[in-house]
SERO-4910 file (N, C-alpha, C, O; in steps of 0.05 Angstrom, whole numbers):
BEGIN
 pado doro    nc1    nc2    nc3   cac1   cac2   cac3    cc1    cc2    cc3    oc1    oc2    oc3
  Met    A   -246  -1004     25   -240  -1021     49   -260  -1044     50   -253  -1066     60
  Gly    A   -284  -1039     41   -305  -1059     45   -320  -1054     71   -308  -1043     90
  Glu    A   -345  -1063     72   -362  -1057     95   -351  -1069    121   -351  -1056    142
  Arg    A   -341  -1094    119   -332  -1107    143   -308  -1093    155   -307  -1088    179
  Ser    A   -288  -1086    138   -264  -1072    148   -271  -1045    159   -260  -1035    178
  Leu    A   -291  -1031    145   -299  -1005    154   -312  -1006    182   -305   -990    200
  Arg    A   -329  -1025    186   -342  -1028    212   -322  -1035    234   -323  -1025    256
  Ala    A   -303  -1052    227   -282  -1060    247   -265  -1035    254   -258  -1032    278
  Ala    A   -258  -1019    234   -242   -995    240   -257   -975    257   -245   -961    274
  Leu    A   -284   -973    253   -300   -955    270   -303   -966    298   -302   -951    317
  Glu    A   -306   -992    300   -309  -1005    327   -284  -1003    344   -285   -999    368
  Cys    A   -261  -1005    331   -236  -1004    346   -226   -976    350   -206   -971    364
  Gly    A   -239   -956    337   -231   -929    341   -211   -918    322   -202   -895    324
  Leu    A   -203   -935    302   -184   -925    282   -197   -903    265   -184   -884    257
  Leu    A   -222   -907    259   -237   -887    244   -260   -876    261   -268   -888    281
  Lys    A   -269   -852    254   -290   -839    269   -310   -826    249   -302   -814    230
  Gln    A   -336   -830    255   -356   -818    238   -363   -791    250   -375   -789    272
  Val    A   -355   -770    236   -359   -743    247   -388   -734    241   -401   -722    258
  Trp    A   -398   -739    217   -425   -733    209   -435   -756    192   -419   -771    181
  Arg    A   -460   -759    190   -471   -782    176   -460   -784    147   -460   -765    132
  Gly    A   -449   -808    142   -438   -813    115   -409   -804    112   -398   -808     90
  Val    A   -397   -793    132   -369   -782    130   -353   -793    153   -360   -789    176
  Val    A   -331   -807    146   -313   -817    167   -285   -806    162   -277   -800    140
  Ile    A   -271   -803    184   -243   -793    183   -226   -811    201   -236   -826    217
  Arg    A   -200   -809    197   -182   -822    216   -184   -809    243   -183   -784    245
  Ser    A   -186   -824    264   -189   -813    291   -165   -796    298   -167   -776    313
  Ala    A   -142   -803    288   -117   -788    294   -118   -760    282   -104   -742    292
  Asp    A   -136   -755    262   -138   -729    250   -162   -713    259   -169   -693    247
  Ala    A   -175   -722    281   -200   -710    289   -197   -681    298   -216   -666    296
  Leu    A   -173   -673    306   -168   -646    315   -155   -629    293   -151   -605    297
  Asp    A   -150   -641    270   -138   -626    248   -159   -610    233   -179   -621    224
  Leu    A   -155   -584    231   -175   -566    219   -181   -573    190   -204   -574    182
  Arg    A   -160   -578    174   -165   -584    146   -180   -610    142   -197   -612    124
  Thr    A   -175   -629    159   -190   -654    158   -219   -650    164   -237   -659    149
  Arg    A   -225   -635    186   -253   -630    193   -266   -612    172   -290   -615    167
  Ala    A   -251   -593    160   -263   -576    140   -270   -593    115   -292   -589    104
  Ala    A   -253   -611    107   -259   -628     84   -283   -645     90   -300   -650     72
  Ala    A   -284   -656    114   -307   -673    122   -333   -657    121   -354   -667    113
  Ala    A   -332   -631    129   -356   -614    129   -366   -610    100   -390   -610     95
  Val    A   -347   -605     82   -355   -600     54   -368   -626     43   -388   -624     28
  Leu    A   -358   -649     50   -370   -674     41   -398   -678     53   -416   -687     40
  Ala    A   -400   -671     78   -426   -675     92   -448   -656     81   -471   -665     78
  Val    A   -441   -631     76   -461   -612     66   -467   -616     37   -489   -613     28
  Gly    A   -446   -622     21   -450   -628     -7   -445   -604    -25   -431   -585    -18
  Arg    A   -457   -605    -49   -451   -586    -70   -457   -557    -62   -475   -551    -46
  His    A   -441   -539    -74   -444   -510    -71   -439   -501    -42   -446   -479    -35
  Ser    A   -425   -517    -26   -418   -509      1   -391   -496      1   -373   -505    -14
  Val    A   -388   -475     17   -362   -460     18   -355   -457     48   -372   -449     64
  Leu    A   -330   -462     54   -321   -459     82   -320   -429     88   -310   -413     72
  Ser    A   -330   -421    111   -335   -393    116   -328   -386    145   -319   -403    161
  Gly    A   -333   -361    153   -330   -352    181   -302   -357    192   -282   -355    178
  Ser    A   -302   -365    218   -277   -369    231   -261   -392    219   -236   -392    220
  Thr    A   -275   -412    207   -261   -434    194   -245   -425    170   -222   -432    168
  Ala    A   -258   -408    154   -243   -398    130   -220   -381    139   -198   -383    127
  Ile    A   -224   -364    159   -202   -346    168   -179   -362    179   -156   -356    173
  Ala    A   -184   -383    194   -163   -400    205   -149   -415    182   -124   -418    183
  Leu    A   -163   -424    162   -151   -437    139   -133   -419    124   -113   -427    111
  His    A   -138   -393    125   -121   -373    112    -96   -367    129    -79   -352    120
  Gly    A    -94   -379    152    -70   -376    169    -72   -357    192    -53   -353    206
  Cys    A    -96   -347    198   -100   -330    221   -108   -347    245   -132   -354    248
  Asp    A    -89   -354    261    -94   -374    283   -111   -362    305   -120   -376    323
  Ala    A   -115   -335    305   -132   -323    325   -161   -334    323   -176   -334    343
  Ala    A   -168   -343    299   -195   -353    295   -197   -383    296   -218   -395    290
  Gly    A   -175   -396    305   -175   -425    304   -183   -439    330   -178   -463    333
  Gly    A   -194   -424    349   -200   -436    375   -227   -450    377   -232   -462    398
  Thr    A   -243   -449    357   -270   -462    359   -269   -489    346   -256   -494    326
  Ala    A   -284   -508    358   -286   -535    346   -306   -537    324   -305   -555    308
  Asp    A   -324   -518    322   -345   -518    301   -333   -511    274   -315   -494    272
  Val    A   -342   -525    253   -335   -518    226   -358   -503    214   -381   -511    216
  His    A   -352   -480    201   -373   -463    190   -373   -465    159   -352   -463    146
  Val    A   -396   -470    148   -400   -474    119   -423   -456    111   -443   -454    125
  Thr    A   -421   -444     87   -443   -428     76   -452   -440     50   -437   -449     34
  Val    A   -479   -440     47   -491   -449     22   -509   -427     11   -517   -409     27
  Pro    A   -515   -427    -15   -532   -406    -26   -561   -409    -16   -569   -430     -6
  Tyr    A   -577   -387    -19   -604   -388    -10   -621   -409    -24   -641   -419    -14
  Ser    A   -612   -417    -47   -627   -437    -62   -624   -465    -51   -638   -484    -59
  Arg    A   -605   -468    -32   -601   -494    -20   -608   -493     10   -606   -472     22
  Ser    A   -617   -516     20   -623   -517     49   -608   -541     60   -609   -563     50
  Ser    A   -594   -535     82   -580   -556     96   -579   -550    126   -575   -527    133
  Arg    A   -584   -569    142   -586   -565    171   -559   -565    184   -541   -580    177
  Ser    A   -556   -548    205   -532   -550    222   -535   -575    239   -557   -586    243
  Arg    A   -512   -584    249   -511   -608    266   -488   -604    286   -472   -586    282
  Pro    A   -486   -620    307   -465   -616    326   -437   -614    313   -429   -632    298
  Gly    A   -423   -592    318   -397   -588    307   -396   -577    278   -375   -572    268
  Leu    A   -419   -573    266   -421   -563    239   -443   -542    237   -467   -548    242
  Val    A   -436   -517    231   -455   -495    230   -458   -487    201   -439   -480    187
  Val    A   -483   -489    191   -489   -483    163   -503   -456    162   -523   -451    175
  His    A   -492   -438    145   -504   -412    140   -515   -410    112   -506   -426     94
  Gln    A   -533   -392    107   -543   -386     80   -536   -357     74   -540   -339     90
  Asn    A   -526   -353     49   -519   -325     42   -517   -324     11   -516   -344     -2
  Arg    A   -516   -299      2   -512   -294    -27   -482   -291    -32   -469   -276    -17
  Phe    A   -471   -304    -52   -443   -301    -58   -438   -308    -88   -455   -321   -100
  Glu    A   -415   -299    -98   -408   -304   -126   -383   -323   -126   -369   -326   -106
  Ser    A   -379   -335   -149   -356   -352   -152   -330   -337   -148   -310   -349   -139
  Ala    A   -330   -311   -154   -306   -295   -149   -299   -292   -120   -277   -284   -113
  Asp    A   -318   -297   -102   -314   -295    -73   -299   -320    -62   -292   -320    -39
  Ile    A   -296   -340    -78   -286   -366    -69   -258   -371    -79   -252   -365   -103
  Val    A   -240   -381    -62   -213   -389    -70   -210   -419    -63   -224   -430    -47
  Asp    A   -190   -431    -76   -184   -459    -72   -159   -460    -54   -138   -451    -61
  Leu    A   -163   -472    -30   -140   -476    -12   -136   -506     -8   -152   -519      6
  Asp    A   -115   -517    -20   -110   -546    -18   -134   -562    -25   -140   -583    -12
  Gly    A   -148   -554    -46   -171   -569    -56   -197   -564    -42   -217   -576    -48
  Leu    A   -197   -545    -23   -221   -538     -8   -233   -512    -17   -218   -493    -22
  Pro    A   -259   -510    -21   -272   -485    -28   -274   -467     -3   -288   -474     16
  Val    A   -261   -445     -4   -259   -427     19   -265   -398     11   -256   -390    -11
  Phe    A   -280   -384     27   -284   -355     21   -258   -341     21   -241   -346     38
  Ala    A   -254   -322      3   -231   -304      3   -229   -291     30   -249   -287     44
  Leu    A   -204   -284     38   -200   -275     66   -215   -249     71   -227   -247     93
  Asp    A   -216   -231     53   -231   -206     58   -261   -211     61   -275   -198     77
  Ala    A   -271   -230     45   -300   -237     47   -306   -250     74   -326   -244     87
  Ala    A   -289   -269     82   -293   -283    107   -291   -264    131   -307   -265    149
  Leu    A   -272   -245    130   -269   -226    152   -292   -207    153   -302   -200    175
  Ala    A   -302   -198    130   -325   -179    130   -349   -192    145   -362   -179    160
  Asp    A   -354   -217    139   -376   -231    152   -371   -235    182   -388   -230    199
  Phe    A   -346   -243    189   -340   -250    216   -339   -225    234   -346   -226    257
  Leu    A   -331   -202    222   -330   -177    237   -359   -169    245   -362   -155    265
  Cys    A   -378   -177    229   -406   -170    235   -419   -188    256   -433   -179    274
  Asp    A   -414   -214    254   -429   -233    271   -412   -252    287   -423   -269    301
  Gly    A   -386   -250    286   -369   -267    302   -362   -255    329   -370   -232    335
  Asp    A   -347   -270    345   -338   -260    371   -321   -234    366   -303   -235    350
  Lys    A   -328   -213    379   -316   -187    373   -285   -187    377   -271   -178    359
  Arg    A   -276   -198    399   -247   -198    404   -232   -216    383   -212   -208    372
  Val    A   -243   -239    378   -231   -257    359   -231   -245    331   -211   -247    316
  Ala    A   -253   -233    323   -255   -220    297   -234   -198    294   -220   -196    273
  Phe    A   -231   -181    315   -212   -159    314   -184   -170    313   -167   -159    297
  Ala    A   -177   -190    329   -150   -201    328   -144   -214    302   -122   -213    292
  Ser    A   -164   -227    290   -161   -240    264   -154   -219    242   -137   -223    225
  Leu    A   -168   -196    243   -163   -175    223   -135   -164    228   -121   -158    209
  Asp    A   -127   -160    253   -100   -151    259    -79   -170    247    -60   -161    235
  Gln    A    -84   -196    251    -65   -216    240    -64   -215    209    -43   -216    197
  Ala    A    -88   -212    197    -88   -211    168    -73   -187    158    -58   -189    138
  Leu    A    -76   -164    170    -62   -140    162    -32   -143    167    -16   -133    151
  Ser    A    -24   -156    189      4   -159    195     18   -176    175     43   -173    171
  Gly    A      4   -194    161     16   -211    141     19   -198    114     29   -210     95
  Leu    A     11   -173    111     12   -159     86     34   -137     86     40   -126    108
  Pro    A     46   -132     63     65   -109     62     49    -83     69     25    -81     64
  Asp    A     64    -63     79     51    -38     87     35    -26     64     14    -15     68
  Ala    A     45    -29     39     32    -16     16      5    -29     10    -11    -17     -4
  Arg    A      1    -54     19    -24    -68     12    -45    -67     35    -68    -75     31
  Arg    A    -37    -58     58    -55    -59     81    -80    -42     77   -102    -51     82
  Glu    A    -76    -18     67    -99      0     64   -118     -9     41   -142     -6     43
  Ser    A   -107    -21     20   -124    -31     -1   -140    -55      9   -163    -59      1
  Phe    A   -128    -72     26   -142    -95     37   -164    -85     56   -187    -95     56
  Arg    A   -158    -65     72   -178    -53     90   -201    -41     74   -224    -44     81
  Ala    A   -194    -28     52   -215    -16     35   -233    -38     22   -257    -34     19
  Ser    A   -221    -61     16   -236    -83      4   -257    -93     25   -279   -100     17
  Ile    A   -248    -95     50   -267   -104     71   -290    -83     74   -313    -91     77
  Arg    A   -283    -57     74   -303    -37     76   -324    -39     53   -348    -36     57
  Asp    A   -314    -44     29   -332    -47      6   -351    -70      9   -374    -68      3
  Arg    A   -341    -92     20   -358   -116     25   -378   -110     46   -401   -118     45
  Leu    A   -370    -95     67   -389    -88     88   -411    -70     77   -435    -73     84
  Ala    A   -404    -51     60   -423    -32     49   -444    -47     31   -466    -38     28
  Ala    A   -435    -69     19   -453    -84      1   -469   -106     14   -484   -120      0
  Arg    A   -466   -110     40   -480   -132     53   -510   -128     53   -521   -106     57
  Asp    A   -524   -150     47   -554   -149     49   -563   -147     78   -581   -132     85
  Asp    A   -550   -163     95   -557   -163    124   -541   -140    137   -516   -142    139
  Arg    A   -554   -120    148   -540    -97    159   -534   -100    189   -522    -82    201
  Arg    A   -543   -122    200   -537   -127    228   -507   -129    233   -493   -144    218
  Gly    A   -497   -115    252   -468   -116    259   -450   -100    241   -426   -100    245
  Val    A   -461    -87    220   -443    -73    201   -429    -49    214   -406    -44    209
  Ser    A   -444    -34    231   -431    -11    245   -408    -20    262   -387     -8    262
  Arg    A   -412    -42    277   -391    -53    293   -367    -61    276   -344    -56    283
  Ala    A   -373    -74    253   -351    -83    235   -335    -60    224   -311    -62    222
  Phe    A   -348    -38    217   -334    -14    207   -315     -4    229   -292      4    224
  Met    A   -325     -2    254   -309      7    276   -284    -10    280   -262      0    283
  Leu    A   -288    -36    280   -265    -55    283   -245    -53    260   -221    -54    264
  Thr    A   -256    -49    236   -238    -47    213   -221    -22    215   -197    -23    208
  Asp    A   -232      0    224   -217     25    227   -197     23    250   -175     35    248
  Leu    A   -203      7    270   -187      6    294   -162    -12    290   -141     -7    303
  Ala    A   -164    -32    273   -142    -51    270   -117    -37    259   -119    -20    242
  Ser    A    -94    -46    269    -69    -33    261    -51    -52    245    -35    -43    229
  Gly    A    -54    -78    250    -36    -97    237     -8    -98    249     10   -109    237
  Lys    A     -5    -87    273     22    -85    285     24   -102    311     46   -104    322
  Ala    A      2   -113    321      4   -128    346     21   -153    342     20   -165    321
  Asp    A     36   -160    363     53   -184    362     37   -209    367     46   -231    359
  Ser    A     14   -207    379     -2   -231    386    -31   -224    389    -38   -201    393
  Pro    A    -49   -244    386    -78   -238    390    -84   -225    417   -100   -206    417
  Pro    A    -72   -234    439    -79   -220    465    -73   -190    464    -87   -175    477
  Glu    A    -52   -182    450    -46   -153    449    -69   -139    434    -76   -117    441
  Ser    A    -80   -152    413   -103   -140    400   -127   -139    418   -141   -119    419
  Tyr    A   -131   -161    434   -153   -161    453   -152   -137    472   -171   -123    476
  Phe    A   -128   -133    483   -125   -111    503   -128    -84    490   -138    -65    503
  Arg    A   -120    -81    465   -124    -55    452   -154    -49    449   -163    -27    454
  Leu    A   -169    -70    442   -198    -66    440   -210    -61    468   -229    -45    470
  Ile    A   -201    -75    488   -212    -72    515   -208    -43    525   -227    -31    536
  Val    A   -184    -32    522   -179     -6    533   -194     16    517   -203     36    529
  Val    A   -197     12    491   -212     32    475   -241     31    483   -254     52    486
  Glu    A   -252      7    486   -280      5    494   -285     15    523   -307     23    530
  Ala    A   -264     15    539   -267     25    567   -265     56    567   -268     67    589
  Gly    A   -260     68    544   -260     98    543   -233    111    543   -231    135    543
  Phe    A   -212     95    542   -185    107    541   -179    116    513   -190    106    493
  Pro    A   -161    136    510   -153    144    483   -140    121    468   -130    102    480
  Leu    A   -139    124    442   -128    103    425    -98    101    430    -84    121    426
  Pro    A    -87     78    438    -59     76    443    -43     70    418    -53     60    398
  Thr    A    -17     77    418      1     70    397     10     41    401     16     32    423
  Val    A     11     26    379     19     -3    380     49     -5    374     59      7    355
  Gln    A     62    -22    390     91    -27    385    107     -1    384    121      4    364
  His    A    105     15    405    120     40    405    149     35    412    155     21    431
  Glu    A    166     47    396    195     42    400    208     65    416    202     89    412
  Ile    A    225     57    435    240     76    451    270     72    443    281     50    444
  His    A    283     95    436    311     94    427    329    109    446    320    126    461
  Thr    A    354    103    445    374    118    460    379    144    445    369    149    423
  Ile    A    395    161    458    401    187    446    415    184    419    410    200    400
  Asp    A    431    163    416    445    159    391    429    142    370    440    134    350
  Gly    A    403    137    376    386    124    357    384     94    359    371     81    343
  Arg    A    397     82    380    396     53    383    369     45    395    360     57    414
  Leu    A    357     24    384    331     14    394    336      3    422    352    -15    426
  Leu    A    320     13    441    323      4    469    300    -14    477    305    -37    487
  Tyr    A    275     -5    474    252    -21    482    230    -18    461    229      2    446
  Val    A    212    -37    460    188    -36    444    164    -41    462    163    -63    474
  Leu    A    147    -22    465    124    -24    483     99    -34    468     94    -25    446
  Asp    A     85    -53    480     62    -65    467     41    -44    460     33    -41    437
  Leu    A     32    -29    480     13     -7    477     23     17    492     33     14    515
  Ala    A     21     40    480     33     64    494     16     88    488      7     93    466
  Trp    A     12    104    509      1    131    506     25    150    509     32    158    531
  Val    A     36    157    487     63    169    486     64    195    500     82    201    515
  Glu    A     44    213    495     45    239    507     44    238    537     55    255    551
  Arg    A     31    218    548     29    215    577     50    196    589     53    193    613
  Arg    A     65    184    571     85    164    579     73    142    597     84    137    619
  Ile    A     52    131    588     39    108    601     40     84    581     34     88    558
  Ala    A     47     61    591     49     37    574     34     14    586     32     11    610
  Leu    A     23     -2    569     10    -27    577     25    -50    563     27    -51    539
  Glu    A     37    -68    580     53    -90    570     38   -116    576     29   -121    598
  Tyr    A     36   -134    556     23   -160    559     45   -181    565     63   -184    549
  Asp    A     42   -194    588     60   -216    595     48   -243    589     34   -255    606
  Gly    A     52   -252    565     42   -279    557     58   -300    571     81   -296    579
  Tyr    A     45   -323    575     58   -345    589     84   -353    576    104   -356    590
  Ala    A     84   -357    550    107   -367    536    130   -346    536    153   -353    540
  Ala    A    123   -321    531    144   -301    527    155   -291    554    178   -282    554
  His    A    140   -292    575    149   -280    600    153   -299    624    157   -291    646
  Glu    A    151   -325    618    155   -344    639    184   -342    650    203   -341    634
  Asp    A    188   -341    676    214   -339    689    228   -313    681    253   -312    682
  Arg    A    213   -292    675    226   -266    667    217   -244    686    220   -220    679
  Ala    A    208   -251    710    198   -231    728    220   -211    735    215   -187    736
  Gly    A    244   -221    740    266   -204    748    273   -185    725    278   -161    730
  Tyr    A    275   -195    701    281   -178    678    260   -157    674    266   -134    669
  Asp    A    234   -165    675    213   -146    671    213   -124    692    208   -101    686
  Ala    A    219   -131    717    220   -111    739    242    -91    734    239    -67    738
  Glu    A    266   -101    726    288    -83    720    281    -65    696    287    -41    696
  Arg    A    268    -77    676    260    -61    652    241    -39    660    243    -16    651
  Asp    A    222    -46    678    202    -25    686    216     -3    702    209     20    700
  Gln    A    236    -10    718    251     10    733    266     29    714    267     53    718
  Arg    A    278     17    693    292     34    674    272     52    658    279     75    653
  Leu    A    249     42    652    229     58    639    219     80    658    214    102    649
  Ala    A    215     73    683    207     93    703    227    116    704    220    139    707
  Gly    A    253    109    702    274    129    702    272    148    678    282    170    678
  Arg    A    259    138    657    254    154    633    227    168    634    219    181    615
  Gly    A    213    165    657    187    179    660    163    163    652    141    174    650
  Trp    A    166    136    648    143    120    640    130    106    664    144     97    682
  Ile    A    104    104    663     89     86    681     81     61    665     68     64    644
  Val    A     88     38    675     83     13    661     62     -3    676     66     -9    700
  Val    A     40    -10    663     20    -28    674     23    -55    659     24    -56    635
  Arg    A     24    -76    675     28   -102    663      2   -119    664    -12   -119    685
  Ala    A     -4   -131    642    -28   -148    640    -19   -177    635      1   -183    622
  Arg    A    -34   -195    647    -29   -224    644    -52   -238    629    -73   -225    625
  Ala    A    -48   -263    622    -69   -277    608    -95   -278    624   -117   -277    613
  Asp    A    -93   -281    651   -117   -282    668   -133   -256    666   -158   -256    670
  Asp    A   -120   -234    660   -134   -208    658   -152   -206    634   -169   -189    632
  Leu    A   -149   -224    615   -167   -224    592   -196   -232    600   -215   -222    589
  Arg    A   -198   -250    620   -224   -258    629   -237   -236    647   -261   -231    646
  Asp    A   -220   -222    662   -230   -201    679   -209   -178    680   -191   -179    696
  Pro    A   -213   -158    662   -193   -137    660   -196   -115    681   -183    -94    678
  Ala    A   -212   -119    701   -218    -98    721   -192    -87    733   -189    -62    736
  Arg    A   -174   -104    741   -149    -95    754   -133    -77    735   -123    -56    743
  Val    A   -129    -86    710   -114    -72    691   -126    -44    685   -112    -24    684
  Leu    A   -152    -44    682   -166    -18    676   -164      1    700   -161     25    696
  Ala    A   -165    -10    724   -162      7    748   -134     19    750   -132     43    756
  Glu    A   -114      3    744    -87     14    744    -82     34    722    -68     54    727
  Leu    A    -94     30    699    -92     50    678   -106     76    686    -95     97    680
  Arg    A   -129     74    698   -143     98    706   -126    114    727   -125    138    725
  Ala    A   -114     99    745    -97    112    765    -73    126    752    -66    148    759
  Ala    A    -62    113    732    -39    124    717    -47    150    702    -33    170    703
  Phe    A    -70    149    689    -80    172    674    -86    195    693    -80    218    687
  Gln    A    -98    189    716   -104    211    735    -79    222    747    -78    246    754
  Lys    A    -59    206    751    -34    216    761    -20    235    742     -8    255    749
  Arg    A    -21    227    716     -7    243    696    -23    267    686    -12    288    679
  Ser    A    -50    265    687    -66    286    677    -93    286    692   -113    277    682
  Pro    A    -93    298    716   -117    297    733   -142    309    720   -164    300    726
  Arg    A   -138    328    702   -161    341    690   -173    325    666   -195    330    657
  Asp    A   -157    306    656   -165    290    633   -178    264    643   -165    244    644
  Arg    A   -203    266    649   -218    243    660   -223    222    638   -229    230    616
  Val    A   -221    197    645   -227    175    627   -255    166    631   -263    160    654
  Arg    A   -271    165    610   -299    155    612   -298    125    618   -283    110    607
  Val    A   -316    116    636   -318     88    643   -346     78    640   -353     55    645
***
């Protein structure tokens, strides 16, 4: 472009300098791949996209909510983090890296093993659920075993116990990240492990309903009402709950707002458990 054209494009906002020496089109400032490519240029040689950035690049959108780009370099290199760019140091091999559209990215199992240890717990769990859901049933356990192997081999043992717990808890059956969040919330609140996507059939075997989370023996269900899926469906949901009640089910409904404060949902679940099994107290 030449220096004059470059300065003019920066001044008028057509281009944006994200980090020193690296400019991108302003229109692409929110595009993950653009920011990831810019981060690799900014950090330089031997840098690998990692953490939530790598997981999102692999297609797990549960990890795509952060604006920061995460990059890992070997211990032999030193590079400082800067606003919007988080630089980590770790030991890794070339076999741990894959090429995604020309970008060096940690393999999904390697990225998840790290993120399960030190990332946001809910986001890490939902990301693993998404990763498992994208695999055929026959490959899910081998992928889970690969993550366990990476956790066992970690030099940094911080967060490893948590990561093993999350790895064992993930089912790969949740329809959305919020459903994964609520499964983790109820288990951490002391409730028994619920069944994910429990199917209810008619006497002749026809599929009638699919419940997000269910404690089948007690006939208690937790349904997540996402904004997109349940907007203007209050009447349908109420009728559905009545039909389920006729079959002996207690349905507790959770909304997006309950993710920030699940106290109401947990209280309703406790009441349902005490109604169905007074002697089976739930730890809180």
